[in-house]
Every structure is written in structure tokens, then in C-alpha cells.
Backbone bond lengths (Angstrom), bond angles and torsions (degrees), N, CA, C in turn:
res aa  C-N    CA-C-N  psi(-1)  N-CA   C-N-CA  omega(-1)  CA-C   N-CA-C  phi
1 M - - - 1.473 - - 1.582 106.48 -
2 S 1.376 114.34 126.86 1.431 116.15 -179.63 1.533 107.71 -84.83
3 S 1.278 111.76 174.95 1.473 116.65 -178.18 1.533 109.15 -76.51
4 N 1.316 122.02 -20.35 1.451 124.98 170.67 1.556 112.12 -65.88
5 D 1.362 111.18 -42.56 1.529 114.01 175.71 1.571 112.74 -60.31
6 A 1.332 112.95 -41.29 1.472 115.61 179.58 1.462 113.52 -65.17
7 V 1.367 115.70 -37.41 1.507 120.17 -179.60 1.534 107.99 -66.07
8 A 1.400 111.73 -44.89 1.438 114.43 -176.66 1.531 112.69 -65.29
9 G 1.366 115.79 -36.95 1.538 119.29 174.90 1.471 109.82 -61.45
10 R 1.347 117.43 -43.93 1.473 119.33 -177.83 1.485 109.57 -61.53
11 V 1.344 117.77 -47.89 1.459 122.64 177.48 1.551 110.97 -52.83
12 T 1.321 118.44 -43.97 1.442 123.11 -178.73 1.429 109.71 -62.93
13 D 1.425 117.16 -46.45 1.410 120.13 -179.37 1.554 113.06 -61.35
14 E 1.327 115.30 -40.41 1.441 120.50 -178.98 1.507 109.98 -67.63
15 A 1.305 117.54 -29.43 1.460 115.61 -175.70 1.532 113.37 -79.90
16 E 1.299 118.56 -8.71 1.459 122.06 174.19 1.496 114.31 -94.60
17 T 1.292 121.84 30.47 1.427 121.87 177.50 1.494 110.96 -76.14
18 P 1.399 115.15 158.88 1.459 116.88 177.88 1.578 114.14 -60.31
19 Q 1.274 116.19 -25.07 1.468 117.23 179.03 1.566 111.63 -66.05
20 D 1.348 114.12 -32.98 1.417 117.90 179.28 1.572 113.43 -75.98
21 A 1.286 117.57 -19.58 1.411 125.20 -175.46 1.558 106.11 -75.99
22 A 1.297 123.81 -30.10 1.537 127.75 179.61 1.552 105.34 -58.61
23 P 1.313 124.50 -53.60 1.461 119.42 -175.51 1.564 113.86 -59.20
24 A 1.366 116.01 -30.19 1.464 121.96 178.32 1.524 110.57 -68.18
25 R 1.323 114.47 -41.08 1.434 118.74 178.63 1.569 110.66 -70.61
26 K 1.305 114.69 -34.84 1.417 116.88 -178.98 1.558 110.94 -73.64
27 S 1.383 117.34 -32.87 1.444 116.15 175.63 1.523 110.40 -71.25
28 R 1.405 115.86 -30.17 1.401 116.01 176.90 1.570 114.68 -62.73
29 L 1.280 112.40 -39.24 1.465 121.28 171.53 1.512 112.84 -55.56
30 A 1.363 112.60 -46.28 1.462 117.03 176.18 1.444 114.81 -62.20
31 V 1.317 119.58 -37.71 1.477 124.40 177.42 1.499 109.94 -67.44
32 D 1.332 116.23 -44.76 1.520 119.36 -178.39 1.519 109.56 -64.88
33 L 1.437 114.30 -42.34 1.476 115.42 -179.22 1.557 112.30 -63.27
34 T 1.331 112.42 -40.10 1.481 118.88 -176.04 1.575 107.21 -67.17
35 I 1.323 120.39 -37.51 1.498 124.47 -179.52 1.517 104.87 -67.52
36 Y 1.367 121.42 -45.03 1.377 125.73 -178.45 1.486 111.94 -63.26
37 T 1.309 120.14 -40.28 1.389 125.03 -177.82 1.531 107.63 -67.58
38 A 1.286 117.76 -44.77 1.549 125.23 -178.51 1.481 104.21 -63.00
39 A 1.386 121.35 -44.19 1.435 121.43 -175.36 1.539 107.45 -64.92
40 R 1.334 117.29 -41.72 1.443 118.09 -179.14 1.456 113.49 -61.92
41 L 1.402 115.04 -41.52 1.490 119.28 174.33 1.499 113.70 -59.07
42 L 1.237 116.51 -38.70 1.452 125.70 -175.27 1.583 108.73 -69.42
43 A 1.390 108.91 -38.40 1.488 112.67 179.09 1.526 113.18 -68.68
44 V 1.326 117.45 -13.11 1.511 118.36 169.77 1.528 109.88 -100.90
45 A 1.315 119.38 -38.91 1.434 120.05 -173.50 1.553 111.80 -67.69
46 V 1.301 121.89 -34.86 1.390 123.99 -177.20 1.488 111.25 -69.92
47 P 1.294 119.75 -56.90 1.493 119.00 172.19 1.583 112.34 -52.75
48 A 1.295 116.40 -42.74 1.505 116.50 -178.18 1.530 106.39 -62.38
49 G 1.330 120.16 -50.64 1.487 123.61 -179.87 1.478 111.12 -54.23
50 L 1.362 120.06 -44.69 1.403 119.53 178.06 1.561 116.27 -66.03
51 L 1.325 114.44 -34.31 1.471 120.48 -179.72 1.542 105.59 -69.87
52 I 1.275 118.84 -39.63 1.518 123.11 -176.03 1.474 106.58 -68.42
53 M 1.334 119.78 -37.03 1.391 123.02 -176.54 1.592 112.30 -65.91
54 I 1.334 110.92 -28.70 1.461 114.51 176.45 1.538 113.31 -94.60
55 D 1.304 116.08 30.02 1.430 125.21 177.12 1.495 117.39 58.53
56 T 1.355 118.61 35.68 1.373 123.86 166.61 1.455 114.10 -79.45
57 P 1.309 122.76 136.80 1.392 124.17 178.71 1.626 110.60 -53.53
58 V 1.338 111.82 140.02 1.506 115.81 -170.29 1.577 112.25 -58.76
59 L 1.296 117.48 -43.21 1.452 122.05 -177.02 1.561 108.64 -62.48
60 V 1.377 114.10 -45.02 1.438 117.44 -176.87 1.554 108.39 -69.76
61 A 1.324 117.78 -38.27 1.449 120.08 175.21 1.476 113.03 -59.97
62 F 1.359 121.39 -43.16 1.444 122.10 -179.98 1.509 108.62 -70.93
63 A 1.268 123.41 -34.34 1.479 125.39 177.97 1.557 109.14 -64.48
64 V 1.265 118.78 -50.93 1.405 125.28 175.06 1.530 115.33 -55.20
65 A 1.425 109.42 -44.91 1.409 117.74 -179.12 1.546 112.47 -65.79
66 L 1.328 118.00 -36.59 1.422 120.43 178.46 1.565 110.90 -62.73
67 V 1.313 114.06 -43.36 1.458 117.22 -178.84 1.565 108.18 -67.80
68 L 1.245 119.10 -42.39 1.493 122.35 178.81 1.569 111.27 -66.23
69 G 1.383 109.10 -39.89 1.544 110.07 179.15 1.462 114.20 -63.61
70 L 1.374 115.61 -36.64 1.506 120.84 -177.96 1.518 107.39 -61.26
71 G 1.388 115.50 -50.02 1.509 119.40 -178.39 1.548 111.24 -62.75
72 L 1.322 114.16 -45.23 1.496 118.38 -177.25 1.541 107.85 -62.31
73 S 1.311 120.22 -45.09 1.482 122.58 -176.16 1.565 110.01 -65.77
74 L 1.359 115.11 -36.34 1.476 115.25 -179.41 1.503 110.37 -68.99
75 V 1.265 121.64 -30.58 1.421 124.42 179.39 1.589 114.51 -88.92
76 L 1.355 113.95 -49.30 1.463 116.73 -173.42 1.501 114.12 -82.06
77 L 1.358 118.41 -28.48 1.480 120.50 -177.32 1.484 113.59 -99.92
78 R 1.309 120.23 17.46 1.420 122.25 -177.97 1.595 111.64 -55.99
79 P 1.353 118.03 -47.94 1.488 117.69 -177.23 1.566 111.29 -65.06
80 L 1.309 120.25 -39.34 1.437 124.27 175.68 1.502 111.90 -64.18
81 R 1.345 116.07 -39.57 1.497 120.65 179.06 1.503 110.78 -65.23
82 A 1.349 116.64 -39.36 1.485 122.59 174.40 1.510 114.36 -61.61
83 K 1.375 114.19 -40.80 1.423 118.46 178.93 1.597 110.67 -67.34
84 V 1.192 116.26 -38.59 1.455 121.21 177.61 1.599 110.38 -65.22
85 A 1.355 113.18 -43.08 1.406 115.07 175.70 1.454 117.17 -62.05
86 V 1.274 115.34 -37.13 1.518 121.85 175.27 1.474 114.21 -66.27
87 G 1.315 116.58 -38.93 1.452 124.55 175.04 1.450 110.82 -66.67
88 I 1.320 120.42 -39.29 1.446 119.45 177.34 1.499 110.62 -69.07
89 D 1.317 118.94 -36.49 1.452 122.69 -177.72 1.564 107.45 -66.43
90 E 1.303 117.07 -41.96 1.501 123.18 179.61 1.591 107.96 -60.92
91 Y 1.319 113.28 -47.35 1.478 118.54 -177.62 1.532 111.84 -63.19
92 T 1.342 116.71 -40.46 1.406 123.17 176.28 1.569 112.50 -62.85
93 A 1.312 114.10 -42.60 1.510 120.41 178.42 1.576 106.91 -63.00
94 R 1.302 115.89 -46.55 1.539 116.47 -177.99 1.535 108.74 -61.28
95 R 1.351 114.61 -43.70 1.512 115.61 -178.46 1.449 111.38 -65.00
96 R 1.278 121.05 -39.63 1.517 128.55 -179.60 1.559 103.60 -60.42
97 A 1.329 118.84 -49.48 1.464 122.06 -172.13 1.503 108.74 -66.80
98 A 1.356 118.41 -39.84 1.423 124.28 -176.94 1.575 109.78 -68.18
99 R 1.401 112.50 -35.00 1.402 119.40 -177.72 1.602 109.29 -69.18
100 Q 1.270 112.68 -45.17 1.500 119.01 176.87 1.416 113.34 -61.88
101 E 1.326 114.08 -40.84 1.527 112.88 177.31 1.529 114.63 -70.79
102 L 1.338 119.02 -30.49 1.404 121.14 175.25 1.543 110.56 -70.55
103 E 1.297 116.47 -38.46 1.529 119.90 175.79 1.542 106.79 -63.82
104 A 1.251 122.71 -42.98 1.416 124.85 -178.85 1.576 109.75 -60.04
105 Q 1.366 113.75 -47.73 1.455 120.37 -179.15 1.612 106.19 -60.26
106 L 1.235 118.35 -39.27 1.497 122.35 -175.90 1.537 108.14 -70.81
107 R 1.284 118.96 -32.04 1.395 123.92 176.76 1.526 111.48 -77.31
108 G 1.307 118.09 -19.12 1.442 125.15 -178.49 1.543 113.46 90.20
109 E 1.312 116.50 18.94 1.464 121.59 176.22 1.433 114.17 -93.40
110 D 1.331 118.53 156.85 1.454 119.78 -178.67 1.523 112.96 -82.54
111 R 1.378 119.03 -24.01 1.435 119.66 176.63 1.517 107.91 -139.47
112 P 1.290 115.92 162.83 1.496 118.73 -177.70 1.476 108.92 -74.89
113 R 1.360 114.93 154.73 1.418 120.69 177.35 1.482 113.07 -78.61
114 G 1.281 120.46 154.33 1.479 122.24 177.61 1.452 108.49 -65.88
115 S 1.283 112.08 158.43 1.548 118.35 -177.99 1.514 113.61 -67.24
116 S 1.380 116.48 -16.46 1.557 119.88 -178.50 1.504 106.23 -89.31
117 A 1.256 124.44 -13.38 1.482 126.59 -175.36 1.517 109.56 -71.94
118 P 1.387 115.53 138.54 1.505 118.20 -178.57 1.424 115.46 -68.73
């Protein structure tokens, strides 16, 4: 094994730290949120398009499509909505932990205080 292989192996090992995993989870939340948003828009656009194709006035078509889209998205997009909610909860927990760690460092402590501490 050459020294280049050892360096490359070390770089690979360093790239797999838990700190690097956070951006991957954050980008997954962005993907899930984008998919959910697109699906919600489609849940309104498809019924609106169908109603417009059968010569329904545009304003009426969009009003009906909004009501239908709301119902459809509540039923059909439940798993994706749950995925987005879990991602948001994880992101919030990471932010809260990072903030507590930063506050502890600013106070000069080694670790953050518990949430029940004054």
C-alpha cells in the first residue's frame, strides 16, 4: 500500500463523521418538502385542469379544485406529510442541541445545562 492510498483512506474515514451526516439529513428534508409541495400543487392543478377542460369557468374550477385538492392531499399524501414532519422534528432537535452547546461554550462550561436548570 502506497502513502497515497493511506492518505486517501484517511480522507475517506474523516469524511464519514457524524457532523457530515447532518447536511445529508437536511438535504433529505429539502427533497421531501419539495416533493410534498409539488404533490400538493398537482392535487389542485389536475382537478382544475380537468374542470377547465369541460368548460367550467376558471374561477369556479380553481375554487372547486382547492377544496378537492385539500381533501385529496389529506388522504393521499399522509405518508409523505409524516416523513416531512419527522424531518422537521429532527432538524429542530439538532438546532436545539447545537444552540445549547453554543450557549454552554459561551458560558465557559464543558457541556450544556439541562433544560430544567435555571
